[in-house]
C-alpha positions in Angstrom: -0.1 0.0 0.1 2.9 2.5 0.9 4.5 1.9 -2.5 0.9 2.4 -4.2 0.8 6.0 -2.5 4.1 6.6 -3.6 4.0 5.6 -7.2 0.2 7.5 -7.5 1.6 10.8 -6.0 4.3 10.6 -8.9 1.6 10.3 -11.5 -0.5 13.0 -10.1 2.6 15.2 -9.8 3.7 14.5 -13.4 0.3 15.5 -14.7 -0.4 18.4 -12.2 -3.5 16.5 -10.6 -4.6 17.4 -7.2 -6.3 13.9 -7.1 -4.5 11.8 -4.6 -4.6 8.9 -3.1 -6.9 6.4 -4.6 -7.5 8.4 -7.9 -8.4 7.3 -11.6 -4.8 7.8 -13.3 -6.0 7.1 -16.9 -8.1 10.0 -16.3 -5.1 12.5 -15.9 -3.5 11.2 -19.1 -6.6 11.1 -21.1 -9.5 12.8 -19.5 -12.1 11.4 -21.8 -10.9 7.8 -21.9 -13.7 5.3 -22.2 -13.4 1.4 -21.9 -14.6 -0.6 -25.0 -18.4 -1.8 -24.6 -17.4 -5.3 -23.8 -15.0 -4.6 -21.0 -17.3 -1.9 -19.6 -20.2 -4.7 -19.5 -17.8 -7.3 -17.9 -16.5 -5.2 -15.4 -20.0 -3.8 -14.5 -21.4 -7.3 -14.1 -18.4 -8.2 -11.9 -18.8 -5.3 -9.5 -22.6 -6.0 -9.2 -21.7 -9.7 -8.2 -20.7 -9.0 -4.9 -17.4 -10.4 -5.2 -15.6 -7.1 -4.1 -16.3 -5.1 -1.2 -17.7 -1.1 -1.3 -14.2 0.0 -0.9 -12.6 -2.2 -3.7 -15.0 -1.1 -6.5 -13.5 2.1 -7.3 -9.5 0.9 -7.3 -11.2 -2.0 -9.3 -12.4 0.2 -12.2 -9.2 2.4 -11.9 -6.8 -0.9 -12.4 -9.0 -2.1 -15.3 -9.3 1.3 -17.1 -5.4 1.9 -16.3 -4.4 -1.6 -18.0 -6.4 -0.8 -21.1 -5.0 2.5 -21.5 -1.8 1.4 -20.8 -1.9 -1.0 -23.7 -3.1 1.4 -25.9 -0.7 2.6 -29.1 -2.4 6.1 -29.1 -0.9 7.2 -25.9 2.6 8.1 -24.9 3.0 7.7 -21.2 6.0 9.1 -19.0 9.0 7.1 -17.9 7.2 6.1 -14.4 6.6 2.8 -12.3 3.1 1.2 -13.2 0.9 3.1 -10.4 -1.2 0.2 -9.8 1.1 -3.0 -9.5 1.6 -2.7 -5.9 -2.2 -2.8 -5.3 -2.8 -5.5 -7.6 -0.2 -7.7 -5.9 -2.0 -6.8 -2.6 -5.2 -8.0 -4.0 -4.1 -11.0 -5.6 -2.4 -12.0 -2.2 -5.9 -11.5 -0.5 -5.3 -7.9 0.8 -8.0 -5.3 1.0 -8.4 -1.9 2.7 -11.0 0.6 3.9 -10.9 4.3 4.7 -11.3 5.8 8.2 -8.5 8.2 9.9 -6.1 6.1 8.8 -5.7 3.4 5.9 -6.9 0.1 7.4 -5.3 -2.9 5.5 -8.0 -5.2 7.4 -6.1 -5.3 10.7 -3.2 -3.0 10.2 -3.6 0.6 9.9 -0.9 3.2 8.2 -1.3 6.9 7.8 -1.5 8.0 4.1 0.9 10.6 4.9 1.1 13.8 2.9 1.4 14.3 -0.9 4.8 15.6 -0.3 6.1 13.0 1.7 5.1 10.1 -0.3 6.7 12.1 -3.2 10.1 12.0 -1.4 9.6 8.3 0.2 11.7 5.4 -0.9 10.5 3.0 -3.4 9.5 -0.6 -2.1 10.9 -2.7 -4.7 10.0 -6.3 -3.4 8.1 -8.6 -5.6 9.4 -12.0 -5.1 6.5 -14.0 -3.5 8.9 -15.2 -0.6 9.9 -11.9 0.5 6.1 -10.6 0.3 5.1 -13.9 2.6 7.9 -12.7 4.9 6.5 -9.4 5.1 2.9 -10.8 5.8 4.2 -13.0 8.5 6.4 -10.4 10.1 3.5 -7.5 10.5 1.3 -7.1 13.5 -0.5 -4.2 14.8 0.9 -2.0 17.6 4.0 -0.5 15.9 6.3 -3.6 16.3 10.1 -3.7 17.0 12.3 -6.7 16.3 15.0 -8.5 18.1 17.8 -10.7 17.4 18.6 -13.1 20.4 21.1 -15.8 20.7 19.8 -19.2 19.6 18.4 -21.5 22.4 21.3 -23.3 23.8 24.0 -21.1 22.0 25.8 -17.9 22.4 26.1 -14.9 20.2 29.3 -16.2 18.7 28.1 -19.6 18.1 27.6 -18.9 14.4 23.8 -20.4 14.7 20.9 -18.5 13.1 19.7 -16.0 16.1 16.3 -16.0 17.0 13.8 -13.1 15.8 11.8 -11.6 18.3 9.0 -9.0 18.0 7.6 -6.8 20.5 4.3 -5.0 20.1 1.3 -3.8 22.0 -1.6 -5.9 22.3 -4.8 -4.2 21.0 -6.9 -5.5 23.6 -4.7 -5.4 26.8 -2.5 -2.6 25.6 0.2 -4.7 27.1 3.8 -5.3 25.8 3.9 -8.7 24.4 7.2 -10.4 23.3 6.8 -13.2 20.5 9.5 -15.4 18.8 9.0 -17.0 15.5 9.1 -20.9 15.2 10.3 -23.0 12.4 6.8 -23.6 11.7 6.2 -19.8 10.9 4.2 -19.3 13.8 4.7 -16.4 16.5 4.7 -17.8 20.1 5.2 -15.9 23.5 8.4 -16.0 24.9 9.8 -14.4 28.0 13.5 -14.6 26.7 13.7 -10.8 25.9 12.5 -9.6 29.1 14.6 -12.2 31.1 17.7 -10.9 29.1 16.8 -7.6 29.6 16.2 -7.6 33.4 19.2 -9.8 34.1 21.4 -8.2 31.5 23.0 -11.5 30.9 23.7 -11.1 27.4 24.5 -7.4 26.5 25.0 -8.3 22.8 21.2 -8.7 22.0 20.4 -5.9 19.8 17.2 -4.3 17.9 17.2 -5.0 14.1 15.1 -3.1 11.6 12.2 -4.4 9.5 14.6 -4.9 6.7 17.0 -6.7 8.7 14.2 -9.3 10.0 12.8 -10.2 6.7 15.8 -12.4 5.6 15.4 -14.4 8.7 11.8 -15.1 7.9 12.9 -15.9 4.2 14.9 -18.3 5.3 12.5 -20.2 7.6 10.1 -20.1 4.4 12.5 -21.9 2.5 13.3 -24.1 5.1 9.5 -25.3 5.6 9.0 -25.5 2.0 12.3 -28.0 1.7 10.9 -29.9 4.4 7.4 -30.4 2.9 9.3 -31.5 -0.5 
């Protein structure tokens, strides 16, 4: 979603449009653009079928219109990334959203930020299914932070893969929760981080960024896939 916000801001800026976010970018390029009659009919039937929620109808229309326009030989487009690719990937993976004060991604809320901040934001170039799976597993509510702990029975110089722990605020109790990822790709409560903090028995335990936690999850995904095969 953040990458869609960034890309749509780039397109709106390129065409001097104030319509952002969740806009019909095809209309920026060709204000009077129309779908062919058969595509328009199929799209209307699909939206009327109840297959998509209220909030999904508008972006679905925009995605279809953009696909038709971008495949046309009659328009010349600027060298900008496909505005709807990130959103389409999110939908294909079962994601969705609705709008309140924040953008609610069906369990995780993010701020849409300002138009200017999205123009300045760094691109999110992850498209590999394994990496996207890793992000799905990693995310939770409550602004999580991540920590690398020595593996059970080892120490920080053993060379074994460290244990990944995430800390976040529980939505119901509003208390801090520590969870470690298992080889089965499940999060389970763990007291280890608190024990280490309270006893200071291992000062080399360190907080890591989300981007540093992703490879650990990817490793577990590949490991689990190899085991199944």
